[in-house]
LUMDRENFI-505449 format. One line per 10 residues: number of its first residue (from 1); their letters; for each residue x, y, z of C-alpha. Coordinates in Angstrom, 1 decimal, padded with zeros to 4 digits. Each point is the difference from the previous one (the first is absolute). Layout:
N
NUM = A = X:Y:Z | ...
//
This chain:
113
1 = MHEVGIMQNA = 137.0:113.6:118.1 | 000.9:001.0:003.6 | -003.4:-001.1:001.2 | 001.4:-003.6:000.2 | 002.7:001.1:002.4 | -002.6:002.0:002.0 | -002.3:-003.0:000.3 | 002.9:-002.3:001.0 | 000.9:002.4:002.8 | -003.7:000.3:001.1
11 = IQMAEQQARE = -000.4:-003.8:000.1 | 003.3:-000.4:002.0 | -001.2:002.6:002.5 | -003.4:-001.7:000.3 | 001.6:-003.4:000.4 | 002.3:001.3:002.8 | -002.9:001.5:001.8 | -002.1:-003.1:-000.4 | 002.8:-002.3:001.3 | 000.6:002.4:003.0
21 = SGANRIHALR = -003.7:-000.3:000.9 | 000.1:-003.8:-000.3 | -002.1:-000.1:-003.2 | 000.7:-002.4:-002.8 | -002.3:001.5:-002.7 | -000.6:003.4:-001.4 | -003.6:000.6:-001.2 | 000.2:003.6:-001.1 | 002.5:002.8:-000.5 | -001.2:003.6:-000.1
31 = LRVGLMSGVV = 002.1:002.6:-001.7 | -000.4:003.8:-000.2 | 001.3:001.3:-003.3 | 000.1:003.8:-000.7 | -001.2:001.0:-003.5 | 003.2:002.1:-000.3 | 002.3:-002.8:001.2 | 001.0:-001.2:-003.4 | -001.2:-003.5:000.9 | -002.6:-001.6:-002.3
41 = AEALEFAFEA = -002.6:-001.9:002.0 | -000.8:-002.4:-002.8 | 003.7:-000.9:-000.3 | 000.0:-000.7:003.8 | -002.9:-002.3:-000.4 | 001.7:-001.9:-002.8 | 003.3:-000.1:001.9 | -001.9:-001.3:003.1 | -001.3:-003.0:-001.8 | 003.6:-000.9:-001.2
51 = VSRGTLAEGA = 002.0:000.6:003.2 | -002.4:-001.3:002.5 | 000.3:-003.6:-001.3 | 001.7:-002.2:002.6 | -000.4:002.6:002.8 | -002.3:000.3:002.9 | -002.0:002.5:-002.2 | -000.7:-002.5:-002.8 | -003.7:000.2:-000.7 | -000.5:003.1:002.1
61 = RLEIERVPPA = -002.0:003.1:-001.0 | 001.8:003.2:-000.9 | -002.0:003.1:000.8 | 001.4:003.3:-001.3 | -001.3:003.4:001.3 | 000.8:002.6:-002.5 | 000.8:003.3:001.8 | -000.8:003.2:-001.9 | 002.5:002.9:000.3 | -000.6:002.9:002.4
71 = AWCAHCGAEF = 002.1:003.0:000.7 | 000.2:002.6:002.8 | 000.3:003.7:-000.5 | 002.4:001.7:002.4 | -001.5:003.4:-001.0 | -003.6:-000.5:001.1 | 000.2:-003.4:001.8 | -002.4:-001.8:-002.3 | 000.5:-003.7:-000.9 | -001.4:-000.7:-003.5
81 = PCEDYDLTCP = -000.2:-002.8:-002.5 | 002.4:000.5:-002.9 | -001.0:-001.5:-003.2 | 002.1:-000.1:-003.2 | 003.1:000.9:002.1 | -001.3:003.6:000.5 | 001.3:001.2:003.4 | -001.8:003.3:-000.2 | -002.1:000.7:003.1 | -003.7:000.4:-001.1
91 = RCREFSQELR = -000.6:002.4:002.9 | 002.8:002.5:-000.3 | 001.6:-000.9:-003.3 | 003.5:-000.4:001.6 | 002.2:-002.8:-001.2 | 000.4:-002.8:002.6 | 003.3:-001.6:000.7 | -001.3:-002.7:002.3 | -001.6:-003.1:-001.3 | -001.7:-001.7:003.0
101 = RGTEMQLSSI = -001.4:-003.2:-001.6 | 000.3:-001.8:-003.3 | 003.6:-001.2:000.0 | -000.3:-002.8:002.5 | 000.7:-003.7:-000.6 | -000.8:-001.8:003.3 | -000.9:-003.5:001.1 | -002.8:001.1:002.3 | -001.2:-003.3:001.4 | -000.1:-003.8:-000.4
111 = EVS = -002.5:-002.7:001.0 | 001.6:-003.2:001.3 | -000.9:-003.3:001.7
//
């Protein structure tokens, strides 16, 4: 389960930012997780409970924004949602080779005091 390692890294980054800002407690972590990232949000939530113990984030909220995939068509310039891994442009029917969203795994913000 690589979600444990991902969550350990996220907490480490959050703790570093909290300490640099003079905070001694993390109240919330917000993550952006692309639906095509291969990361299971529920596994992140489980891992967060385990790896946050004894850290500045113990007892904090974990908020996960699930980012749906979107592609861009170089042929007609359209950006479109791509469901079921179908990268065919709905406007011109050309195959897109550029996924714009949906693969991210990002610590987007933290709340500290």
